[in-house]
C-alpha positions in Angstrom: 87.1 48.7 -122.5 89.3 51.1 -120.6 90.4 50.7 -117.0 88.1 53.5 -116.0 85.2 51.3 -117.1 86.2 48.7 -114.5 86.3 48.5 -110.7 88.7 46.2 -108.9 88.3 44.5 -105.5 88.2 45.2 -102.6 84.8 46.7 -102.9 82.7 48.7 -100.5 79.6 47.3 -98.9 77.4 49.5 -101.1 79.2 48.2 -104.2 78.8 44.6 -103.1 75.1 45.1 -102.6 74.7 46.8 -106.1 76.8 44.1 -107.8 74.7 41.2 -106.4 71.5 43.1 -107.3 72.8 43.5 -110.8 73.5 39.7 -111.0 69.7 39.2 -110.3 68.1 41.9 -112.4 70.7 44.0 -114.2 69.3 43.5 -117.7 72.2 41.5 -119.1 73.8 38.1 -118.6 75.3 37.8 -115.1 78.9 36.9 -114.4 79.3 33.1 -114.1 82.1 30.7 -113.0 85.1 30.4 -115.3 85.8 26.8 -114.4 85.2 23.9 -116.8 81.7 22.6 -117.0 80.3 25.1 -114.5 78.0 28.0 -115.2 77.2 28.9 -111.6 76.3 32.6 -111.1 79.1 34.4 -109.2 78.4 36.1 -105.8 80.0 39.4 -105.0 82.1 39.7 -101.8 84.3 42.5 -100.5 87.4 40.7 -101.9 85.8 39.9 -105.4 83.5 37.5 -107.2 83.3 34.0 -105.8 81.9 30.7 -107.0 80.4 28.8 -104.1 81.1 25.4 -105.9 84.6 25.7 -107.2 86.0 28.6 -105.3 86.6 30.5 -108.5 87.6 34.1 -107.9 87.4 37.2 -110.1 88.6 40.6 -108.9 87.0 43.0 -111.4 83.6 44.2 -112.6 82.1 46.7 -115.0 81.8 50.1 -113.3 78.2 50.5 -114.4 77.2 47.3 -112.6 77.8 49.0 -109.2 75.7 52.0 -110.2 72.0 51.1 -110.4 71.2 54.5 -112.1 73.3 53.4 -115.1 71.8 50.0 -115.6 69.2 51.0 -118.2 72.0 52.1 -120.6 74.9 49.6 -120.6 77.9 49.9 -122.8 76.7 46.8 -124.7 73.6 48.7 -126.0 71.2 46.7 -123.9 68.4 49.0 -122.6 66.3 47.8 -119.8 62.7 49.1 -120.3 59.8 48.5 -117.9 56.2 49.0 -118.9 52.8 49.1 -117.2 52.2 46.9 -114.2 55.9 45.7 -113.9 57.1 49.3 -113.6 54.5 50.0 -110.9 55.6 47.0 -108.9 59.3 48.0 -109.1 58.4 51.5 -108.0 56.5 50.1 -105.0 59.3 47.8 -104.1 61.8 50.7 -104.2 59.6 52.8 -101.9 59.3 49.9 -99.4 63.1 49.5 -99.6 63.6 53.2 -98.9 61.3 53.0 -95.9 63.2 50.0 -94.6 66.5 51.7 -95.0 65.2 54.7 -93.1 64.5 52.5 -90.1 67.5 50.2 -90.4 70.2 52.7 -91.2 73.7 51.3 -91.7 72.6 47.7 -92.2 74.5 45.8 -94.9 72.8 42.7 -96.3 76.0 41.5 -97.8 78.3 41.3 -94.8 75.6 41.5 -92.0 77.3 44.4 -90.2 75.5 47.4 -89.0 72.3 48.1 -87.1 69.5 45.8 -88.5 66.8 47.6 -86.6 63.1 46.4 -86.7 60.3 48.4 -88.1 58.6 51.1 -86.0 55.6 48.9 -85.3 57.7 46.0 -84.3 59.9 48.2 -82.1 56.8 49.6 -80.3 55.4 46.1 -79.7 58.7 44.9 -78.3 58.9 48.0 -76.1 55.4 47.4 -74.7 56.3 43.8 -74.0 59.5 44.8 -72.2 57.6 47.4 -70.2 54.9 44.8 -69.2 57.4 42.2 -68.0 59.5 44.8 -66.2 56.4 45.8 -64.3 55.6 42.1 -63.5 59.2 41.7 -62.3 58.9 44.8 -60.0 55.6 43.5 -58.6 57.1 40.1 -57.9 60.0 41.7 -56.1 57.7 43.9 -54.1 55.5 40.9 -53.2 58.6 38.9 -52.1 59.8 41.9 -50.0 56.4 42.3 -48.4 56.3 38.6 -47.5 59.8 38.8 -46.0 58.7 41.8 -43.9 55.6 40.1 -42.7 57.7 37.1 -41.7 60.1 39.3 -39.8 57.1 41.0 -38.0 55.6 37.6 -37.1 59.0 36.4 -35.8 59.4 39.6 -33.7 55.9 39.2 -32.3 56.6 35.5 -31.4 59.8 36.6 -29.7 58.0 39.2 -27.7 55.4 36.6 -26.5 58.2 34.2 -25.6 59.8 37.0 -23.6 56.5 37.7 -21.8 56.2 34.0 -21.0 59.7 34.0 -19.6 58.8 37.0 -17.3 55.7 35.1 -16.2 57.7 32.1 -15.3 60.3 34.1 -13.4 57.5 35.9 -11.5 55.8 32.6 -10.7 59.1 31.2 -9.4 59.7 34.2 -7.2 56.2 34.4 -5.8 55.4 30.6 -5.8 52.3 31.4 -7.9 51.1 28.3 -9.7 48.6 30.3 -11.7 51.3 32.3 -13.4 53.2 29.2 -14.2 50.1 27.7 -15.7 49.5 30.8 -17.9 53.1 30.8 -19.1 52.8 27.0 -19.9 49.6 27.7 -21.9 51.3 30.5 -23.9 54.2 28.3 -24.8 51.9 25.4 -25.7 50.0 27.7 -28.0 53.2 29.0 -29.7 54.5 25.5 -30.2 51.3 24.1 -31.6 51.5 23.6 -35.5 49.1 25.4 -37.7 46.1 23.4 -38.8 46.4 21.7 -42.2 43.9 22.2 -45.0 42.3 18.8 -44.3 41.9 19.6 -40.6 40.3 23.0 -41.4 37.9 21.4 -43.8 36.8 18.7 -41.2 36.2 21.4 -38.5 32.6 22.1 -39.5 30.7 24.8 -37.6 27.0 25.4 -38.2 26.0 28.9 -39.0 24.7 30.9 -36.1 20.9 31.3 -35.6 19.4 34.2 -37.5 22.1 34.1 -40.2 20.6 36.1 -43.1 23.3 35.8 -45.8 21.0 33.7 -48.0 17.7 34.5 -46.6 14.9 35.9 -48.8 13.9 39.5 -48.5 11.3 40.3 -45.8 8.9 41.5 -48.6 9.1 38.1 -50.2 8.7 36.2 -46.9 5.6 38.2 -46.1 4.1 37.2 -49.5 4.5 33.5 -49.1 3.3 30.8 -46.6 6.4 29.7 -44.7 6.1 26.0 -43.8 7.5 24.6 -40.5 11.1 23.6 -40.8 13.0 20.6 -39.6 16.6 20.3 -40.6 17.8 17.3 -42.5 20.3 16.6 -39.7 17.5 16.4 -37.1 15.4 14.2 -39.5 18.3 11.8 -39.9 18.9 11.9 -36.1 15.2 11.0 -35.4 15.5 8.1 -37.8 18.5 6.8 -35.8 16.6 7.2 -32.6 13.6 5.3 -33.9 15.8 2.4 -35.0 17.4 1.9 -31.6 14.7 -0.5 -30.2 14.7 -2.5 -33.3 18.5 -2.8 -33.7 19.8 -3.4 -30.3 23.1 -4.8 -31.6 24.0 -1.3 -32.8 22.0 0.8 -30.4 25.0 2.5 -28.8 26.3 3.5 -32.2 22.8 4.7 -33.3 22.5 6.8 -30.2 26.0 8.4 -30.8 25.1 9.2 -34.4 21.7 10.7 -33.3 23.5 13.0 -30.8 26.1 13.9 -33.4 23.5 14.8 -36.1 21.5 16.9 -33.6 24.6 18.8 -32.9 25.1 19.4 -36.7 21.7 21.1 -37.1 22.0 24.5 -38.7 19.2 25.8 -36.4 17.4 28.0 -38.9 16.4 27.6 -42.6 18.9 29.5 -44.6 16.3 30.8 -47.1 13.2 31.4 -44.8 14.9 31.9 -41.4 12.4 29.5 -39.9 13.9 27.9 -36.7 14.1 24.1 -36.6 11.1 22.6 -34.9 13.0 19.5 -33.5 12.5 19.0 -29.8 16.2 18.7 -29.3 16.5 22.5 -29.4 13.9 23.2 -26.8 15.9 21.8 -23.9 19.0 23.9 -24.6 19.6 27.6 -25.0 20.5 28.9 -28.4 24.2 28.7 -29.1 26.2 31.9 -28.6 29.5 32.9 -30.1 32.4 32.5 -27.7 33.8 35.7 -26.3 37.1 36.6 -27.9 40.1 36.6 -25.6 41.5 40.0 -24.7 44.6 41.3 -23.0 42.7 41.5 -19.7 42.5 37.7 -19.8 46.3 37.4 -19.7 47.5 40.3 -17.6 47.4 39.6 -13.9 46.3 41.8 -11.0 46.9 41.2 -7.3 43.8 40.8 -5.2 43.2 43.9 -2.8 42.4 41.4 0.0 44.9 38.6 -0.4 48.3 37.9 -2.1 46.7 35.9 -4.9 47.2 37.1 -8.5 44.3 36.5 -10.9 43.6 37.6 -14.5 42.4 41.2 -14.6 39.1 40.3 -16.2 38.3 37.9 -13.3 39.4 40.1 -10.4 35.8 41.2 -9.5 34.6 37.6 -9.6 37.4 36.6 -7.4 36.7 39.3 -4.8 33.0 38.4 -4.7 33.5 34.6 -4.3 36.8 34.2 -2.5 36.1 37.0 0.1 32.3 36.7 0.4 32.7 36.6 4.2 33.9 40.2 4.2 31.3 43.0 4.3 31.2 45.2 1.1 32.8 48.6 1.1 30.1 51.3 1.0 32.3 54.1 -0.3 30.8 56.1 -3.1 31.8 58.9 -5.5 29.5 61.4 -7.2 30.9 61.8 -10.8 28.4 64.4 -11.7 26.7 62.0 -14.1 26.1 59.0 -11.8 27.1 57.5 -8.4 30.1 55.3 -8.5 30.1 52.4 -6.0 33.3 50.6 -4.7 33.5 47.0 -5.9 35.8 45.8 -3.1 35.3 44.6 0.4 35.9 46.4 3.7 39.6 46.9 4.6 41.1 46.7 1.1 44.7 47.7 1.3 46.6 45.7 -1.3 46.4 45.3 -5.0 46.9 47.8 -7.8 45.1 50.7 -6.0 45.8 50.1 -2.3 43.3 51.8 -0.1 41.8 53.7 -3.0 38.3 52.8 -4.1 37.5 51.4 -7.6 34.3 50.5 -9.4 33.7 47.2 -11.1 35.6 46.8 -14.4 33.6 47.4 -17.6 34.6 48.0 -21.2 36.1 51.4 -20.3 38.1 50.1 -17.3 37.5 51.3 -13.7 36.7 54.6 -12.0 39.2 55.1 -9.1 39.1 57.7 -6.3 40.1 58.2 -2.7 38.2 59.5 0.3 39.7 63.0 -0.1 38.3 63.5 -3.6 35.5 66.1 -4.1 32.2 64.2 -4.2 33.6 61.2 -2.4 31.8 59.5 0.6 34.0 57.2 2.8 32.9 53.8 3.9 30.4 53.8 6.7 29.7 50.5 8.5 26.1 51.4 9.2 25.4 51.8 5.4 26.8 48.4 4.4 25.0 47.2 1.3 
């Protein structure tokens, strides 16, 4: 065999891959270890053949072993022939290998260097997963940013309320006004009060208002059935406690307390039929109404037009009527073109927000204010006192 028929190490990555493939399926006996009593199959490396057991090294190989196209016709006269199903399997494997190489270009299975890229389907799956988690990360960052902004807004609002309380206290100290000091103390107490816990919120039970229709049957169904009288289970239990009081005097006080508590827990109306509870405890008291929500007029203070006292804006008319009932009412009027506005103050009003100007009673739109020189105005006349 001539030197042209041999190749010497070092070998390229492609030659290493072909030599190892030949060792597995080259159609002839593979190279084995040359050490005594060892027939291990050699593995091709870039620097030559190597035995993993004894470290035996061989630096040459037949040239045709690195050329898969020359394998069927070796110099030793061994012809590799594939027939039928075996040839079909080999062709399929070669097509799969070519498709893999098209995706993972540059990858070397011998040395592990290069870009061992995944398949197109795997790459798309990984891309979608990465996009999903990137979106989740952005959402989490945005949510955290929104929460921080809400916290800053809340802190700014609390700071403004504290500043307003400081101004009220300063005004109360300058004008010796105990009402202002009381309002400022109430504001600070509300700010310093901790938020209710979950257990406290759960224990604060409030019966639904009368006429609540969230679970009530439709009117057409109620008209088609006979609605029986309704007594709530709370009132039934309360009546049983009341009946037991004469027989169990040792716990009569506790029974009476539980009876009152159960009557207070009555839901007033049947949630399905809307029928009101027929218990006698509801006939002696008016139906409960929802408390009026506090407004800014309950906090802002106005000076009385007849005295130095400052009262909440929403209670100024009540104060004028009760605290200055001895003064005759002002009879000044103003024709607005739609109705006749009447002055809500007393005779001789000179102080307060409007001075000697006239003003109607406050409503949801505020007050109508005018002076005696306005077109359509009629000044106060003592002989027309209301």
